[in-house]
C-alpha positions in Angstrom: 113.2 95.8 126.0 109.5 95.0 125.8 108.0 91.9 124.2 107.0 93.6 120.9 110.5 94.9 120.2 112.2 91.7 121.2 109.8 89.6 119.0 110.3 92.0 116.0 114.0 91.9 116.4 114.1 88.1 116.5 111.8 88.0 113.5 114.1 90.3 111.6 117.2 88.2 112.5 115.4 85.1 111.2 114.3 86.8 108.0 118.0 88.1 107.4 119.2 84.5 107.9 116.7 83.2 105.4 117.7 85.8 102.8 121.3 85.1 103.2 120.7 81.4 102.5 118.8 82.5 99.3 121.8 84.3 97.7 122.1 84.8 94.6 118.7 86.3 93.8 117.1 87.3 90.5 113.7 88.1 89.3 112.9 87.1 85.8 113.0 84.1 83.5 115.5 82.1 81.6 114.8 80.9 78.1 116.7 78.5 75.8 116.7 79.7 72.2 118.4 78.7 68.9 120.0 81.3 66.8 121.8 81.5 63.5 125.3 82.8 63.5 126.9 85.2 61.1 129.2 82.7 59.4 128.0 81.8 55.9 129.6 78.3 56.0 128.4 77.2 59.4 127.3 73.5 59.2 125.0 73.8 62.2 123.1 76.8 60.7 123.0 75.1 57.2 121.4 71.9 58.6 118.8 74.0 60.5 120.1 73.0 63.9 121.5 76.4 64.8 123.3 77.4 68.0 121.9 77.0 71.5 121.8 80.2 73.6 120.1 81.4 76.8 118.3 84.6 77.3 117.4 86.2 80.7 114.2 88.2 80.5 113.3 90.6 83.2 111.3 93.9 83.6 113.1 97.1 84.2 111.2 100.4 84.7 108.0 98.8 83.4 109.5 97.4 80.2 110.6 93.9 79.4 114.3 93.6 78.8 116.3 90.5 77.6 120.0 89.8 78.1 122.3 87.1 76.7 123.5 84.7 79.3 126.8 82.9 78.8 126.7 79.1 79.1 129.0 79.2 82.1 126.5 81.4 84.0 123.3 79.4 83.2 123.4 77.2 86.3 124.0 80.3 88.5 121.1 82.1 86.9 118.7 79.2 87.3 119.5 79.0 91.0 119.1 82.8 91.3 115.7 82.8 89.7 114.6 79.8 91.8 115.8 81.7 94.9 114.1 84.8 93.8 110.8 82.9 93.5 111.3 81.5 97.0 111.9 85.0 98.4 108.8 86.3 96.6 106.7 83.5 98.1 108.1 84.1 101.5 107.4 87.8 101.3 103.8 87.0 100.3 103.6 85.0 103.5 104.9 87.8 105.6 102.0 90.2 105.1 99.3 88.0 106.6 101.7 86.8 109.3 102.3 90.4 110.4 98.6 91.1 110.7 98.0 87.9 112.7 100.9 88.7 115.0 99.4 92.3 115.5 96.0 90.8 116.3 97.5 88.4 118.9 99.5 91.1 120.6 96.4 93.3 120.6 94.3 90.5 122.1 97.0 89.7 124.7 97.3 93.4 125.8 93.5 93.6 126.1 93.4 90.5 128.1 96.1 91.7 130.5 94.3 95.1 130.9 91.1 93.3 131.6 92.6 91.0 134.2 94.4 93.9 136.0 91.1 95.7 136.4 89.5 92.8 138.0 92.4 92.2 140.4 92.2 95.9 141.6 88.5 95.6 142.5 
């Protein structure tokens, strides 16, 4: 196995390990809202306090969608959104790193070709 393939394989293994540590993943946002309920005699709604709820907002097929999030799932969704943002930032770092690695390998191969020619002379 040559250097490029081994290097790419190690990078892929590292990236897979990072992704595994970032589970669960979600892309979107979580908003806390206060809604009225359907009961006519609700003391919270009558006082104007209303009921706390959480909405997960995300984009699907180019359109913004919202989903109700049960209170038991709020902590998991917060972690998933935070992990999704970390993954997005990591992926943004990968593009420039890929170009830099390519340039280094290209320079290294040019250097070895150049030194080989001098040795043969």
